[in-house]
TORDRENVO-640617 format. One line per field, with one value per residue: x, y, z of N, C-alpha, C in turn. Coordinates in nm, 4 decimals, always signed. Each point is the difference from the previous one (the first is absolute). Layout:
# TORDRENVO-640617
n.c1 X/...
n.c2 Y/...
n.c3 Z/...
ca.c1 X/...
ca.c2 Y/...
ca.c3 Z/...
c.c1 X/...
c.c2 Y/...
c.c3 Z/...
This chain:
# TORDRENVO-640617
n.c1 -3.8943/+0.0613/-0.0612/+0.0921/-0.0738/-0.0113/+0.1282/+0.0219/-0.0837/+0.0495/+0.1191/-0.0425/-0.0646/+0.1076/+0.0431/-0.0106/+0.1212/-0.0472/-0.0390/-0.1298/-0.0004/+0.0836/-0.0786/-0.1091/+0.0624/+0.0473/-0.1214/-0.0435/+0.1043/-0.0296/-0.1271/+0.0436/+0.0890/-0.0957/-0.0873/+0.0971/+0.0282/-0.1294/-0.0088/+0.1112/-0.0519/-0.1114/+0.0941/+0.0444/+0.1149/-0.0518/+0.0357/-0.0891/+0.0763/-0.0031/-0.1305/+0.0185/-0.0532/+0.0675/+0.1086/-0.0389/-0.0291/+0.1157/+0.0610/-0.0663/+0.0219/+0.1259/+0.0050/-0.0577/+0.0875/+0.0705/-0.0756/+0.1234/-0.0301/-0.0460/+0.1261/-0.0359/-0.0348/+0.1124/+0.0285/+0.0854/-0.1156/+0.0307
n.c2 +25.8383/-0.0721/-0.0832/-0.0758/+0.0085/+0.1274/-0.0068/-0.0633/+0.0829/+0.1023/-0.0483/-0.0228/+0.1156/+0.0459/-0.0885/-0.0193/-0.0293/+0.0903/-0.1024/+0.0137/-0.1301/-0.0133/+0.0782/-0.0595/-0.1147/+0.0421/+0.0430/-0.1126/-0.0543/+0.0739/-0.0377/-0.1218/+0.0067/+0.0522/-0.0869/-0.0912/+0.0483/+0.0015/-0.1205/-0.0406/+0.0599/-0.0586/-0.0935/+0.0666/+0.0647/-0.1045/+0.0251/+0.0886/+0.0671/-0.1233/+0.0225/-0.0473/+0.1137/+0.0636/-0.0673/+0.0234/+0.1237/+0.0079/-0.0636/+0.0788/+0.1024/-0.0434/-0.0214/+0.1182/+0.0363/-0.0825/+0.0814/+0.0332/-0.0769/+0.0946/+0.0225/-0.0938/+0.1099/-0.0320/-0.0253/-0.0771/+0.0060/+0.0690
n.c3 +25.7297/-0.0900/+0.0803/+0.0555/+0.1109/-0.0300/-0.0303/+0.1153/+0.0588/-0.0687/+0.0277/+0.1234/+0.0089/-0.0620/+0.0892/-0.1300/+0.0430/+0.0867/+0.0744/+0.0135/+0.0296/-0.1026/-0.0731/+0.0475/-0.0171/-0.1156/-0.0311/+0.0544/-0.0632/-0.1055/+0.0125/+0.0271/-0.1000/-0.0757/+0.0503/-0.0124/-0.1203/-0.0259/+0.0574/-0.0634/-0.1057/+0.0414/+0.0172/-0.1036/+0.0060/-0.0645/-0.1225/+0.0368/-0.0829/+0.0465/-0.0181/+0.1249/+0.0384/-0.0946/+0.0410/+0.1237/-0.0365/-0.0640/+0.0977/+0.0835/-0.0828/-0.0122/+0.1305/+0.0168/-0.0914/+0.0797/+0.0705/+0.0353/+0.1022/+0.0810/+0.0336/+0.0862/+0.0614/+0.0598/+0.1243/-0.0665/-0.0614/-0.1060
ca.c1 +0.1080/-0.0386/+0.0779/+0.0299/-0.1214/-0.0964/+0.0434/-0.0279/-0.1457/-0.0325/+0.0550/-0.0825/-0.1317/+0.0119/+0.0617/-0.0986/+0.0403/-0.0388/-0.1427/-0.0539/+0.0455/+0.1414/+0.0047/-0.0492/+0.1030/+0.1116/-0.0477/-0.0120/+0.1353/+0.0308/-0.0850/+0.0570/+0.1236/-0.0331/-0.0565/+0.1100/+0.0768/-0.0850/-0.0012/+0.1318/+0.0080/-0.0826/+0.0618/+0.1358/+0.0110/+0.0163/-0.0650/-0.1437/-0.0337/+0.0791/-0.0729/-0.0594/-0.1461/-0.0416/+0.0191/-0.1064/-0.1215/+0.0161/-0.0097/-0.1385/-0.0798/+0.0305/-0.0643/-0.1442/-0.0225/-0.0084/-0.1020/+0.0596/-0.0554/+0.0913/+0.0635/-0.0518/+0.0958/+0.0013/+0.0413/+0.1294/-0.0125/-0.0370
ca.c2 -0.0951/-0.1383/-0.0887/-0.1336/-0.0808/+0.0437/-0.0639/-0.1440/-0.0175/+0.0190/-0.1137/-0.1174/+0.0184/-0.0065/-0.1259/-0.0916/-0.1375/-0.0398/-0.0208/+0.0930/-0.0460/+0.0365/+0.1450/+0.0312/-0.0443/+0.0951/+0.1277/-0.0164/+0.0135/+0.1436/+0.0624/-0.0334/+0.0769/+0.1418/+0.0220/-0.0063/+0.1241/+0.1083/-0.0128/+0.0430/+0.1448/+0.0656/-0.0212/+0.0530/+0.1301/-0.0150/+0.1019/-0.0242/+0.0142/-0.1059/-0.0641/-0.1279/+0.0144/-0.0094/-0.1392/-0.0808/+0.0289/-0.0604/-0.1459/-0.0330/+0.0159/-0.1128/-0.1179/+0.0162/-0.0262/-0.1451/-0.0518/-0.0524/+0.0562/+0.0744/-0.0761/+0.0411/+0.0752/-0.0331/+0.1062/+0.0515/+0.0597/+0.1421
ca.c3 +0.0117/-0.0275/+0.0855/-0.0518/+0.0132/-0.1019/-0.1250/+0.0132/-0.0120/-0.1417/-0.0726/+0.0310/-0.0620/-0.1452/-0.0413/-0.0556/+0.0249/+0.1349/+0.0250/+0.0995/+0.1315/+0.0149/+0.0171/+0.1349/+0.0946/-0.0049/+0.0511/+0.1455/+0.0545/-0.0004/+0.1012/+0.1307/+0.0131/+0.0092/+0.1341/+0.0964/-0.0136/+0.0492/+0.1459/+0.0458/-0.0162/+0.1009/+0.1308/-0.0004/-0.0679/-0.1444/-0.0813/-0.0161/-0.1424/-0.0601/-0.1076/+0.0383/+0.0000/-0.1403/-0.0414/+0.0594/-0.0770/-0.1332/+0.0079/+0.0370/-0.1217/-0.0881/+0.0588/-0.0221/-0.1425/-0.0162/+0.0904/+0.1233/+0.1228/+0.0860/+0.1074/+0.1312/+0.0789/+0.1422/+0.0915/-0.0420/-0.1332/-0.0076
c.c1 -0.0557/+0.0913/+0.0238/-0.1243/-0.1052/+0.0346/-0.0273/-0.1485/-0.0414/+0.0460/-0.0854/-0.1347/+0.0071/+0.0576/-0.1065/+0.0324/-0.0376/-0.1500/-0.0462/+0.0463/+0.1460/+0.0154/-0.0421/+0.1060/+0.1159/-0.0412/-0.0171/+0.1363/+0.0398/-0.0815/+0.0561/+0.1266/-0.0299/-0.0596/+0.1096/+0.0845/-0.0782/-0.0018/+0.1336/+0.0145/-0.0797/+0.0615/+0.1414/+0.0041/+0.0248/-0.0799/-0.1471/-0.0428/+0.0758/-0.0702/-0.0686/-0.1514/-0.0544/+0.0139/-0.1120/-0.1317/+0.0075/-0.0154/-0.1419/-0.0924/+0.0229/-0.0658/-0.1511/-0.0375/-0.0181/-0.0973/+0.0534/-0.0601/+0.1064/+0.0569/-0.0561/+0.1106/-0.0118/+0.0484/+0.1317/-0.0044/-0.0352/-0.1347
c.c2 -0.1406/-0.0901/-0.1346/-0.0881/+0.0390/-0.0630/-0.1496/-0.0276/+0.0084/-0.1207/-0.1259/+0.0090/-0.0194/-0.1322/-0.0998/-0.1464/-0.0513/-0.0222/+0.1026/-0.0402/+0.0356/+0.1507/+0.0387/-0.0383/+0.0995/+0.1365/-0.0047/+0.0144/+0.1471/+0.0711/-0.0241/+0.0807/+0.1478/+0.0331/-0.0005/+0.1274/+0.1197/-0.0003/+0.0468/+0.1512/+0.0724/-0.0102/+0.0565/+0.1348/-0.0115/+0.1077/-0.0349/+0.0068/-0.1040/-0.0735/-0.1297/+0.0070/-0.0142/-0.1431/-0.0876/+0.0209/-0.0686/-0.1511/-0.0424/+0.0121/-0.1167/-0.1277/+0.0050/-0.0334/-0.1502/-0.0647/-0.0591/+0.0710/+0.0793/-0.0933/+0.0502/+0.0679/-0.0414/+0.1179/+0.0633/+0.0680/+0.1468/+0.0135
c.c3 -0.0253/+0.0827/-0.0689/+0.0075/-0.1033/-0.1352/+0.0024/-0.0186/-0.1463/-0.0826/+0.0209/-0.0715/-0.1506/-0.0518/-0.0448/+0.0230/+0.1384/+0.0079/+0.1035/+0.1398/+0.0254/+0.0217/+0.1413/+0.1037/+0.0047/+0.0544/+0.1518/+0.0677/+0.0078/+0.1082/+0.1401/+0.0263/+0.0240/+0.1367/+0.1059/-0.0048/+0.0539/+0.1528/+0.0579/-0.0074/+0.1073/+0.1397/+0.0089/-0.0719/-0.1499/-0.0726/-0.0234/-0.1469/-0.0821/-0.1128/+0.0381/+0.0079/-0.1420/-0.0519/+0.0541/-0.0741/-0.1372/+0.0036/+0.0361/-0.1214/-0.0952/+0.0529/-0.0193/-0.1440/-0.0260/+0.0980/+0.1285/+0.1206/+0.0742/+0.1049/+0.1317/+0.0771/+0.1451/+0.0809/-0.0445/-0.1370/+0.0089/-0.0634
């Protein structure tokens, strides 16, 4: 299953009009959204096969591609 976020990630990575900083900023937004959805899914009866884990892996790989550091995880992070 291809999710909307997976398509957004692909679009950002392939956009030649964006600088690396702009790509990292947009990818960070997706990462934040995906972590929030993943957290909500873990705290409710939402579908576990929703694709958010895959989205998080995809966005992390894209961020790694641009040399972006991992976001520090706090107590509220997964």
